[in-house]
C-alpha positions in Angstrom: 33.3 -22.1 -41.0 30.8 -23.9 -38.6 33.1 -22.8 -35.4 32.8 -19.5 -36.8 29.3 -19.4 -37.3 28.4 -21.0 -33.7 31.0 -18.5 -32.3 29.3 -15.8 -33.8 26.0 -16.7 -32.9 27.1 -17.4 -29.2 28.7 -13.8 -28.9 25.7 -12.2 -30.5 23.4 -14.1 -27.9 25.7 -12.9 -25.2 25.7 -8.8 -26.4 21.4 -9.2 -26.3 21.2 -10.8 -23.0 24.2 -8.0 -21.6 22.3 -5.1 -22.9 18.9 -5.2 -20.6 20.8 -6.1 -17.5 23.3 -2.9 -18.0 20.2 -0.7 -18.4 18.4 -2.0 -15.1 21.1 -1.0 -12.8 20.7 2.8 -13.0 18.7 3.6 -9.7 16.6 6.7 -9.1 16.3 7.8 -5.4 13.3 10.6 -4.2 15.7 12.3 -1.6 12.8 14.8 0.8 14.8 17.7 2.7 14.5 17.3 6.4 12.2 20.4 6.2 9.7 19.0 4.4 9.8 15.8 6.5 8.6 17.7 9.3 6.0 19.5 7.2 4.2 15.9 6.8 1.2 15.5 9.3 1.6 12.1 11.0 -1.0 9.5 10.7 -3.1 8.5 13.6 -2.7 5.3 15.1 -6.0 2.5 14.4 -7.2 0.2 17.0 -9.8 -2.4 15.9 -12.0 -2.5 19.3 -15.3 -4.1 20.0 -17.2 -1.2 18.2 -15.2 -1.1 15.1 -11.9 0.3 14.0 -10.9 4.0 14.6 -8.0 5.9 15.1 -7.3 6.6 18.8 -6.5 10.1 20.4 -3.0 11.1 20.8 -0.8 9.8 23.4 -2.6 6.8 23.7 -1.6 3.4 22.2 -3.3 0.1 21.3 -3.3 -3.0 23.5 -4.6 -6.5 23.8 -8.3 -6.2 25.3 -9.2 -9.0 28.0 -12.6 -10.1 29.5 -12.7 -9.0 33.2 -11.8 -12.5 34.1 -8.7 -12.3 31.7 -9.5 -14.4 28.6 -8.4 -12.5 25.6 -11.2 -11.2 23.4 -9.0 -10.6 20.1 -10.3 -6.9 20.4 -7.5 -4.0 20.8 -8.2 -1.3 23.8 -6.6 2.3 23.6 -4.5 3.0 26.5 -4.2 6.6 27.3 -1.9 6.8 30.9 -3.9 5.0 33.2 -7.0 4.6 31.8 -8.5 2.4 29.0 -11.2 3.2 26.2 -13.2 0.6 24.5 -12.5 -2.4 26.9 -10.2 -4.2 29.4 -6.5 -4.6 29.6 -4.3 -6.7 32.4 
């Protein structure tokens, strides 16, 4: 009789612990169509320059800024082609 009560308690505990695990396995994914992906505006890149953090113009990218003698400043410069905005680069 004692083993039957222990076996029943163990079985009940296993059933209770298995129920939330099976309920959590359902995944819902949000799919965006290819047409909708092209409709979203792209976010501009941000460079933290000497004058503050700001979005940089299109066709530019941030790079590490340097002083005229080559020491890193810790700030970014915006590089647009062969020119830089807000500082020097190597």
